[in-house]
C-alpha positions as CSV (number, residue, x, y, z in Angstrom):
1,M,81.6,-120.8,-156.9
2,T,83.4,-123.7,-155.2
3,T,82.4,-126.3,-152.6
4,A,81.3,-125.1,-149.2
5,A,84.1,-124.3,-146.7
6,P,83.9,-126.3,-143.5
7,P,83.3,-124.1,-140.4
8,S,86.3,-123.3,-138.4
9,R,86.4,-123.0,-134.6
10,R,89.5,-120.7,-134.4
11,V,88.9,-117.0,-135.0
12,A,91.9,-115.6,-136.9
13,P,93.1,-112.0,-136.2
14,A,92.3,-111.2,-139.9
15,T,88.7,-112.3,-139.3
16,L,88.4,-110.1,-136.3
17,L,89.8,-107.2,-138.2
18,R,87.3,-107.7,-141.0
19,A,84.4,-108.0,-138.6
20,A,85.5,-104.8,-137.0
21,L,85.6,-103.0,-140.4
22,I,82.1,-104.1,-141.1
23,L,80.8,-103.0,-137.7
24,L,82.6,-99.6,-137.8
25,A,81.5,-98.9,-141.4
26,G,77.9,-99.6,-140.5
27,L,78.1,-97.5,-137.3
28,W,79.6,-94.6,-139.3
29,V,76.8,-94.8,-141.9
30,Y,74.0,-94.9,-139.4
31,A,75.3,-92.5,-136.8
32,P,72.9,-89.8,-138.0
33,T,69.9,-92.0,-137.5
34,L,70.8,-92.8,-133.9
35,R,69.9,-89.2,-133.1
36,G,66.9,-89.2,-135.4
37,G,63.2,-88.9,-134.5
38,W,60.0,-90.6,-135.4
39,L,59.0,-90.8,-139.1
40,W,56.0,-91.5,-141.3
41,D,53.9,-94.3,-139.6
42,D,56.1,-94.7,-136.6
43,N,53.3,-93.2,-134.5
44,Q,51.0,-95.9,-135.5
45,E,53.6,-98.6,-135.0
46,V,55.0,-97.3,-131.7
47,T,54.0,-94.0,-130.0
48,E,50.2,-94.4,-130.6
49,N,50.0,-98.2,-130.6
50,P,47.8,-99.1,-127.6
51,V,49.2,-102.6,-127.5
52,L,52.7,-101.6,-126.5
53,P,52.0,-100.0,-123.1
54,D,49.3,-102.6,-122.4
55,P,50.6,-105.2,-119.8
56,A,48.3,-107.8,-121.5
57,G,49.5,-106.7,-125.0
58,L,51.4,-109.9,-125.7
59,V,48.1,-111.9,-125.7
60,K,46.6,-109.5,-128.2
61,I,49.8,-109.5,-130.3
62,W,49.9,-113.3,-130.7
63,T,46.2,-113.9,-131.0
64,G,46.0,-111.3,-133.8
65,T,43.2,-109.3,-132.2
66,S,44.9,-106.0,-133.0
67,G,47.1,-104.5,-135.7
68,A,46.9,-104.2,-139.5
69,D,49.3,-107.1,-140.0
70,Y,50.2,-110.3,-138.3
71,F,53.9,-110.0,-137.5
72,P,53.8,-111.0,-133.9
73,L,57.5,-111.5,-133.3
74,K,58.2,-107.9,-134.6
75,T,55.5,-106.4,-132.4
76,T,56.7,-108.5,-129.4
77,V,60.1,-106.9,-129.8
78,Q,58.5,-103.5,-129.9
79,W,56.5,-104.4,-126.8
80,L,59.7,-105.2,-125.0
81,E,61.4,-102.1,-126.3
82,W,58.6,-99.9,-124.9
83,R,59.4,-101.3,-121.4
84,L,63.0,-100.3,-121.9
85,W,62.8,-96.8,-123.4
86,G,59.2,-95.9,-123.8
87,A,58.6,-93.3,-126.5
88,D,62.3,-92.3,-126.9
89,P,63.2,-93.1,-130.5
90,A,66.9,-93.5,-129.8
91,G,66.5,-97.0,-128.4
92,Y,64.4,-98.2,-131.4
93,H,66.9,-96.8,-133.9
94,A,69.8,-98.4,-132.0
95,V,68.1,-101.9,-132.2
96,S,67.5,-101.5,-135.9
97,V,71.1,-100.6,-136.6
98,A,72.4,-103.5,-134.4
99,L,70.2,-106.0,-136.3
100,H,71.5,-104.6,-139.6
101,L,75.1,-105.1,-138.4
102,L,74.2,-108.6,-137.3
103,S,72.7,-109.4,-140.7
104,A,75.9,-108.2,-142.4
105,L,78.0,-110.6,-140.3
106,L,75.6,-113.5,-140.9
107,F,75.6,-112.8,-144.6
108,W,79.4,-113.0,-144.6
109,R,79.0,-116.4,-142.8
110,L,76.5,-117.7,-145.3
111,L,78.7,-116.7,-148.3
112,R,81.6,-118.4,-146.6
113,R,79.5,-121.6,-146.3
114,L,78.7,-121.3,-150.0
115,G,82.5,-121.4,-150.6
116,L,83.2,-117.8,-151.5
117,G,86.7,-116.7,-150.6
118,A,85.8,-113.0,-150.6
119,A,82.7,-113.6,-148.5
120,W,83.5,-110.8,-146.0
121,V,83.4,-108.3,-148.9
122,G,79.7,-109.3,-149.2
123,G,79.0,-108.4,-145.6
124,L,80.8,-105.1,-146.0
125,L,78.9,-104.2,-149.2
126,F,75.6,-105.1,-147.6
127,V,76.1,-103.0,-144.5
128,V,77.0,-99.9,-146.4
129,H,74.7,-100.2,-149.4
130,P,72.3,-97.2,-149.7
131,L,69.4,-99.4,-150.7
132,T,69.3,-100.7,-147.1
133,V,69.1,-97.2,-145.5
134,E,65.3,-96.9,-145.6
135,S,64.8,-100.2,-143.8
136,V,67.4,-99.4,-141.1
137,A,66.6,-95.7,-140.5
138,W,62.8,-96.0,-140.4
139,A,61.9,-97.5,-137.1
140,A,58.6,-99.0,-138.4
141,E,60.6,-101.2,-140.7
142,L,61.9,-103.2,-137.8
143,K,60.1,-106.1,-139.5
144,N,62.8,-106.0,-142.2
145,T,65.8,-105.8,-139.9
146,L,64.4,-108.4,-137.5
147,S,63.4,-111.0,-140.1
148,L,66.6,-111.0,-142.0
149,P,69.0,-112.4,-139.3
150,F,66.6,-115.3,-138.8
151,L,66.3,-115.8,-142.5
152,L,70.1,-115.9,-142.9
153,L,70.4,-118.3,-140.0
154,A,67.8,-120.5,-141.8
155,M,69.7,-120.3,-145.0
156,T,73.0,-121.2,-143.4
157,A,71.5,-124.1,-141.5
158,Y,69.9,-125.5,-144.6
159,V,73.2,-125.2,-146.6
160,D,74.8,-127.3,-143.8
161,Y,71.9,-129.8,-144.0
162,D,72.3,-130.0,-147.8
163,A,76.0,-130.8,-147.3
164,R,75.8,-133.1,-144.3
165,R,72.2,-134.4,-144.3
166,E,72.1,-134.1,-140.5
167,P,68.4,-133.9,-139.5
168,R,69.3,-131.5,-136.7
169,D,70.4,-128.9,-139.3
170,R,67.1,-129.0,-141.1
171,R,65.2,-128.7,-137.8
172,W,67.2,-125.6,-136.9
173,S,66.6,-124.2,-140.4
174,L,62.9,-124.7,-140.0
175,L,62.9,-123.0,-136.6
176,W,64.8,-120.0,-137.9
177,F,62.5,-119.8,-140.9
178,L,59.4,-119.8,-138.7
179,L,60.9,-116.9,-136.6
180,A,61.6,-115.0,-139.8
181,L,58.1,-115.5,-141.0
182,L,56.7,-114.3,-137.7
183,A,58.8,-111.1,-138.0
184,K,57.7,-110.5,-141.6
185,S,55.9,-112.9,-143.9
186,S,57.4,-111.5,-147.1
187,V,60.3,-114.1,-146.6
188,V,57.8,-116.8,-147.8
189,M,59.9,-117.5,-150.9
190,F,62.6,-119.2,-148.9
191,P,61.4,-122.7,-149.8
192,M,61.8,-121.8,-153.5
193,A,65.3,-120.6,-152.7
194,I,66.0,-124.0,-151.2
195,L,65.1,-125.7,-154.4
196,L,67.1,-123.1,-156.4
197,H,70.1,-123.9,-154.2
198,A,69.6,-127.7,-154.9
199,W,69.6,-127.0,-158.6
200,W,72.7,-124.8,-158.4
201,R,74.6,-127.4,-156.3
202,R,73.7,-130.5,-158.2
203,R,72.1,-129.3,-161.5
204,R,68.9,-131.0,-160.7
205,I,66.0,-131.1,-158.2
206,D,65.1,-134.6,-157.1
207,G,62.5,-136.2,-154.8
208,R,64.7,-135.9,-151.8
209,D,65.0,-132.1,-152.3
210,L,61.2,-131.8,-152.6
211,R,60.6,-133.9,-149.4
212,A,63.2,-131.8,-147.5
213,A,61.5,-128.6,-148.6
214,A,58.0,-129.7,-147.9
215,P,57.7,-128.4,-144.3
216,F,59.1,-125.1,-145.4
217,F,56.4,-124.8,-148.1
218,A,53.8,-125.7,-145.5
219,L,54.9,-122.8,-143.2
220,S,55.0,-120.4,-146.1
221,L,51.5,-121.4,-147.2
222,V,49.9,-121.0,-143.7
223,L,51.5,-117.7,-142.8
224,G,51.3,-116.3,-146.3
225,L,47.5,-116.9,-146.3
226,V,47.3,-115.3,-142.8
227,T,49.1,-112.2,-144.2
228,I,46.8,-112.0,-147.2
229,W,43.8,-112.2,-144.9
230,F,45.1,-109.4,-142.7
231,Q,45.8,-107.2,-145.8
232,H,42.3,-107.6,-147.1
233,H,40.4,-107.4,-143.8
234,R,42.6,-105.1,-141.7
235,A,45.1,-103.0,-143.7
236,E,42.9,-102.4,-146.7
237,A,39.7,-101.9,-144.7
238,T,40.4,-98.1,-144.5
239,E,41.4,-97.3,-148.0
240,L,41.1,-98.7,-151.5
241,V,44.4,-99.8,-153.0
242,L,44.6,-99.0,-156.7
243,A,46.5,-101.8,-158.4
244,G,44.9,-102.4,-161.8
245,G,44.1,-105.7,-163.5
246,I,46.4,-108.6,-164.2
247,L,47.9,-107.1,-167.3
248,S,48.7,-103.9,-165.4
249,R,50.2,-105.7,-162.5
250,T,52.3,-108.0,-164.7
251,A,53.7,-105.1,-166.7
252,C,54.4,-103.1,-163.5
253,A,56.2,-106.2,-162.0
254,G,58.6,-106.3,-165.0
255,L,59.3,-102.5,-164.7
256,A,59.8,-102.9,-160.9
257,L,62.2,-105.9,-161.3
258,T,64.3,-103.9,-163.7
259,F,64.1,-100.8,-161.4
260,Y,65.3,-102.7,-158.4
261,L,68.2,-104.4,-160.2
262,G,69.3,-101.0,-161.4
263,K,69.2,-99.6,-157.9
264,C,71.2,-102.6,-156.5
265,L,73.9,-102.1,-159.1
266,W,73.8,-98.2,-159.2
267,P,72.1,-96.9,-156.1
268,A,72.0,-93.2,-157.1
269,G,68.9,-91.0,-157.0
270,L,67.3,-92.9,-154.1
271,M,64.2,-91.2,-152.7
272,P,61.6,-92.0,-150.0
273,I,58.7,-92.0,-152.5
274,Y,59.3,-92.9,-156.1
275,P,57.1,-91.7,-159.0
276,R,54.5,-94.2,-159.9
277,W,54.3,-95.5,-163.5
278,A,51.0,-95.2,-165.4
279,V,50.3,-98.9,-166.3
280,D,46.6,-99.0,-166.5
281,P,46.5,-100.0,-169.3
282,P,50.1,-100.8,-170.0
283,T,51.8,-99.6,-173.2
284,G,53.8,-101.8,-175.5
285,L,57.1,-100.5,-174.3
286,Q,56.3,-101.4,-170.8
287,W,56.5,-105.1,-171.7
288,L,60.1,-104.8,-172.9
289,P,61.6,-105.5,-169.4
290,W,60.0,-108.9,-169.4
291,L,61.3,-109.6,-172.8
292,A,64.8,-108.6,-171.6
293,W,64.5,-110.8,-168.5
294,G,63.3,-113.7,-170.6
295,A,66.1,-113.3,-173.1
296,A,68.7,-113.1,-170.4
297,A,67.4,-116.2,-168.7
298,L,67.5,-118.2,-171.9
299,W,71.0,-117.0,-172.7
300,L,72.3,-117.8,-169.2
301,R,70.8,-121.2,-169.4
302,T,73.0,-122.0,-172.4
303,R,76.0,-121.4,-170.1
304,R,74.6,-123.2,-167.1
305,A,77.5,-125.6,-167.2
306,G,79.8,-122.9,-166.0
307,W,79.5,-119.4,-164.6
308,G,75.9,-119.0,-166.0
309,R,74.6,-121.3,-163.3
310,D,76.1,-118.9,-160.6
311,V,74.4,-115.9,-162.3
312,L,71.1,-117.8,-162.5
313,F,71.4,-118.7,-158.8
314,G,72.1,-115.1,-157.7
315,L,69.5,-113.5,-160.0
316,G,67.0,-116.2,-159.2
317,F,67.3,-115.4,-155.5
318,F,66.9,-111.7,-156.3
319,V,63.7,-112.3,-158.3
320,L,62.2,-114.8,-155.9
321,N,62.4,-112.5,-152.9
322,L,60.8,-109.7,-154.8
323,L,57.8,-111.7,-156.1
324,P,55.7,-111.0,-152.9
325,V,56.1,-107.2,-153.3
326,L,55.7,-106.8,-157.1
327,G,52.0,-106.2,-157.0
328,F,50.6,-109.7,-157.9
329,V,49.4,-109.8,-154.3
330,T,47.9,-106.4,-153.3
331,N,50.0,-104.5,-150.8
332,T,48.7,-101.4,-149.0
333,Y,51.9,-99.5,-149.8
334,M,50.8,-99.5,-153.4
335,R,48.4,-96.7,-152.6
336,I,51.5,-94.5,-152.5
337,T,53.8,-96.0,-155.1
338,W,54.8,-99.2,-156.8
339,T,58.3,-99.5,-155.6
340,A,60.2,-98.8,-152.4
341,D,63.8,-99.4,-151.2
342,H,62.7,-101.4,-148.2
343,F,61.1,-104.0,-150.5
344,A,64.5,-104.9,-151.9
345,Y,66.2,-105.4,-148.5
346,V,66.4,-109.2,-148.8
347,S,66.7,-109.4,-152.6
348,L,69.8,-107.2,-152.5
349,L,71.7,-110.2,-151.0
350,G,71.4,-112.1,-154.3
351,V,73.0,-109.3,-156.3
352,I,75.8,-108.7,-153.8
353,G,76.4,-112.5,-153.6
354,L,76.8,-112.5,-157.3
355,A,79.2,-109.6,-157.2
356,V,81.3,-111.5,-154.6
357,A,81.3,-114.6,-156.8
358,A,82.5,-112.6,-159.7
359,L,85.3,-111.1,-157.5
360,D,86.3,-114.7,-156.5
361,R,86.4,-115.7,-160.2
362,W,88.3,-112.8,-161.7
363,A,90.3,-111.3,-158.8
364,P,93.2,-113.7,-159.0
365,R,93.9,-112.3,-162.5
366,G,94.4,-108.8,-161.1
367,R,94.5,-108.6,-157.3
368,W,95.5,-104.9,-157.2
369,A,92.8,-103.9,-159.7
370,A,90.2,-105.9,-157.8
371,G,91.2,-104.4,-154.5
372,T,91.1,-100.9,-155.9
373,L,87.7,-101.5,-157.4
374,V,86.3,-102.8,-154.1
375,A,87.8,-100.0,-152.1
376,A,86.4,-97.4,-154.5
377,A,82.9,-99.0,-154.5
378,V,82.9,-99.2,-150.7
379,F,84.0,-95.6,-150.3
380,A,81.3,-94.4,-152.8
381,L,78.6,-96.5,-151.0
382,L,79.7,-95.3,-147.6
383,T,79.5,-91.6,-148.7
384,E,76.1,-92.0,-150.3
385,S,74.6,-94.0,-147.5
386,R,75.7,-91.7,-144.7
387,A,74.3,-88.7,-146.6
388,Y,71.0,-90.5,-147.3
389,A,70.8,-91.7,-143.7
390,A,71.0,-88.1,-142.5
391,V,67.8,-87.4,-144.6
392,F,65.9,-89.8,-142.2
393,R,66.8,-87.8,-139.1
394,T,63.6,-85.7,-139.1
395,E,60.2,-85.7,-140.8
396,E,60.9,-82.3,-142.3
397,S,64.2,-83.5,-143.9
398,L,62.6,-86.7,-145.1
399,W,59.6,-85.1,-146.8
400,T,61.6,-82.2,-148.1
401,R,63.9,-84.7,-149.8
402,A,60.9,-86.6,-151.2
403,L,59.4,-83.5,-152.7
404,E,62.6,-82.3,-154.2
405,R,63.0,-85.6,-156.1
406,N,59.2,-86.2,-156.6
407,P,57.0,-83.1,-156.4
408,D,53.9,-85.2,-157.1
409,A,54.4,-87.4,-154.1
410,W,51.0,-86.8,-152.4
411,S,52.0,-88.8,-149.3
412,A,55.0,-86.5,-148.8
413,H,52.9,-83.4,-149.1
414,Y,50.4,-84.9,-146.7
415,N,52.9,-85.9,-144.0
416,L,54.8,-82.6,-144.3
417,A,51.5,-80.7,-144.0
418,N,50.6,-82.6,-140.8
419,R,54.0,-81.7,-139.4
420,L,53.6,-78.0,-140.3
421,A,50.1,-77.9,-138.8
422,Q,51.4,-79.4,-135.5
423,R,53.8,-76.5,-135.4
424,H,51.0,-74.0,-136.2
425,E,52.6,-73.0,-139.5
426,L,49.1,-72.9,-140.8
427,A,49.6,-71.1,-144.2
428,E,52.3,-73.5,-145.3
429,A,50.3,-76.5,-144.1
430,A,47.3,-75.4,-146.1
431,V,49.5,-75.1,-149.2
432,H,50.6,-78.7,-148.9
433,Y,47.1,-80.0,-148.1
434,A,45.9,-78.3,-151.3
435,A,48.7,-80.0,-153.2
436,V,47.5,-83.4,-151.8
437,L,44.0,-82.7,-152.9
438,R,45.2,-81.6,-156.4
439,L,46.8,-85.1,-156.7
440,R,44.2,-87.0,-154.8
441,P,40.9,-85.1,-154.6
442,D,39.1,-88.2,-153.1
443,F,41.4,-88.3,-150.0
444,A,39.0,-87.7,-147.1
445,D,41.8,-87.4,-144.5
446,A,43.4,-84.5,-146.4
447,H,40.0,-82.7,-146.7
448,Y,39.5,-83.1,-142.9
449,N,43.0,-81.9,-141.9
450,L,42.7,-79.0,-144.2
451,G,39.4,-78.1,-142.6
452,N,41.1,-78.2,-139.2
453,T,43.9,-76.0,-140.4
454,L,41.5,-73.5,-141.9
455,L,39.5,-73.5,-138.6
456,M,42.6,-72.8,-136.6
457,A,43.4,-69.9,-139.0
458,G,39.9,-68.4,-138.5
459,R,38.8,-69.1,-142.1
460,L,35.5,-70.6,-141.1
461,P,33.5,-70.7,-144.4
462,E,36.4,-72.5,-146.1
463,A,36.7,-74.9,-143.2
464,V,33.0,-75.7,-143.6
465,V,33.5,-76.6,-147.3
466,Q,36.4,-79.0,-146.4
467,Y,34.4,-80.7,-143.6
468,E,31.4,-81.1,-145.8
469,E,33.5,-82.6,-148.6
470,T,35.0,-85.0,-146.1
471,L,31.6,-86.2,-145.1
472,R,30.5,-86.4,-148.8
473,L,33.4,-88.8,-149.3
474,D,32.9,-90.7,-146.0
475,P,29.6,-90.0,-144.2
476,A,30.8,-92.1,-141.2
477,Y,33.9,-89.8,-140.6
478,A,33.1,-89.0,-137.0
479,N,35.8,-86.4,-136.5
480,A,34.6,-84.5,-139.5
481,H,31.2,-84.2,-137.9
482,V,33.1,-82.8,-134.8
483,G,35.0,-80.3,-136.8
484,L,31.9,-79.1,-138.6
485,G,30.1,-78.9,-135.3
486,N,32.8,-76.7,-133.9
487,V,32.7,-74.4,-136.8
488,L,28.9,-74.1,-136.5
489,M,29.3,-73.4,-132.8
490,Q,31.6,-70.5,-133.5
491,A,29.2,-69.2,-136.1
492,N,26.4,-69.4,-133.4
493,R,24.5,-71.9,-135.6
494,L,23.6,-74.0,-132.6
495,P,20.8,-76.3,-133.9
496,E,23.1,-77.4,-136.8
497,A,26.1,-77.8,-134.4
498,I,23.9,-79.9,-132.1
499,A,22.9,-82.1,-135.0
500,Q,26.6,-82.7,-135.9
501,F,27.6,-83.6,-132.4
502,E,24.6,-86.0,-132.1
503,E,25.6,-87.7,-135.3
504,T,29.2,-88.0,-133.9
505,L,27.8,-89.7,-130.8
506,R,25.7,-92.0,-132.9
507,L,28.9,-93.2,-134.6
508,K,31.1,-93.1,-131.4
509,P,28.8,-93.3,-128.3
510,D,31.8,-93.3,-125.9
511,Y,33.4,-90.1,-127.2
512,A,33.6,-88.3,-123.9
513,E,34.8,-85.0,-125.3
514,I,31.9,-84.8,-127.7
515,H,29.4,-85.4,-124.9
516,G,30.9,-82.3,-123.4
517,S,30.8,-80.3,-126.7
518,L,27.1,-81.3,-127.1
519,G,26.5,-80.2,-123.5
520,N,28.0,-76.8,-124.3
521,A,25.8,-76.4,-127.4
522,L,22.7,-77.4,-125.5
523,Y,23.6,-75.1,-122.6
524,L,24.0,-72.1,-125.0
525,S,20.6,-73.1,-126.5
526,G,19.0,-72.9,-123.1
527,R,18.3,-76.7,-123.0
528,L,19.8,-77.0,-119.5
529,P,18.5,-80.5,-118.4
530,E,19.8,-82.0,-121.6
531,A,23.1,-80.2,-121.2
532,I,23.5,-81.5,-117.6
533,A,22.8,-85.1,-118.9
534,Q,25.6,-84.7,-121.5
535,Y,28.1,-83.3,-119.0
536,E,27.3,-86.2,-116.6
537,E,27.8,-88.7,-119.3
538,A,31.1,-87.1,-120.3
539,L,32.3,-87.3,-116.6
540,R,31.2,-91.0,-116.4
541,L,33.3,-91.8,-119.4
542,K,36.2,-89.5,-118.4
543,P,36.1,-89.0,-114.6
544,G,38.0,-86.1,-113.2
545,D,37.9,-83.8,-116.3
546,F,38.1,-80.4,-114.6
547,R,36.6,-78.4,-117.5
548,T,33.5,-80.7,-117.8
549,A,33.0,-80.7,-114.0
550,A,33.1,-76.9,-114.0
551,N,30.6,-76.7,-116.9
552,L,28.3,-79.2,-115.1
553,A,28.4,-77.1,-111.9
554,Q,27.6,-73.9,-113.9
555,A,24.7,-75.6,-115.7
556,R,23.2,-76.9,-112.4
557,R,23.5,-73.4,-110.9
558,A,21.8,-71.9,-113.9
559,L,19.0,-74.4,-113.8
560,G,18.5,-73.7,-110.1
561,G,18.4,-70.0,-110.8
562,G,16.0,-70.4,-113.7
563,A,18.3,-69.1,-116.5
564,P,21.5,-70.0,-118.2
């Protein structure tokens, strides 16, 4: 790498052409996702998120009174999007694609600031790399595509500060970094990247560098602790995350680092859910990746006077930005698998930057060969990325792909079963729920949903078994009491049904529909005054419900006539 290139005010035609190529390549890759639907937890993030349609939602967003994570800038953008296009997924996908394209252009700008002549190739490789598809095509990953432009702006401003020592540059960098953190706090490693940049630039880190980085460390510490609190008190409150002890986590981290580097360099075989390694306890072979990383670092250090320093800078950035998602700090996604493409969205920049630096160093020796290699790589990445983006158009295609590549992906079975059940393809849904329970027999939600499916299919005794198992695993599972009560109602076991509905209302007193169901069971049992009281409470909680009003009128007539 060379010294930083000064910014230019004039935009050359070649620059415009390169920018157009980046934008067109990105649009071609992600055209299938622009017509895509909602995926995975998009319903929790958007369509069923009560904060988004709430006019007072911004207050709840910024005070942290709702949501499993504290990413207020991300949720604010979603709140604004809801006012623009409501529950139509097209707008949300378009915003994610636009942010990804912006990041590619900003990455080009950053590499140019770092003195790389082939910087625009970095932007092109990033926009078409298959490892970015999951972050862009999955609307709930807005936190990735939104945080990265701010992080790139922070990086560029700090590179300018490091070169010119203008306080204004550092203030801008600090502001951009704060915005990136508020979009997604996994960018907390930026202060370490600042020090890594200082070492790469001057071969040392002195007191001036530490003082300049101090405010960035303070921001990282505060918002990092906030994220950890939310993970432990909100996101993990509903389900235990199995992560193992420190030895398991450390071994898994080495495997994950090697996995991510491999996918950056050779992004073949990508899948929505990767198989999870058995690392509790770890085997001896599972420590080999750390030995390889350590040996490589020592070897590169012996060549730090030349190109080795560039490699350490690029790989150091790659490793630093993966540290928050390697499992040392528990992440709720680890209940599904250890690795995911969207975890490497930022770290990929380090590997691509290193590739561009190599191109700068060796391309002058063979321009035609270098150009041919770049063109072939871009074509291969374009083709793979567009095909993979098409997988993210619908939930069926996404989970079918996941199960083709990883038949033991319990989350894919579960989500596909939910989708099939919504379409009343009950037999197929039951098969996938059974697969989930084979893989995770303690998953209460799967038992409950299988019970619902069996109930709709008229298989009442089997439904009872699933509801009872749900309640054995989680006695406070209110909806399982509802399902069991409904089955017992159909079996005319009214006293037992009444007991289930009463337990539901003990857990959720304001559940209007269950006040109505309890009223029906009481009515059929001849307990008319109690039934009337339940119907009245249901109407108080949900005024204007026609069916409840009709049931109330019928109960009152029956009471007046002396018989139900």
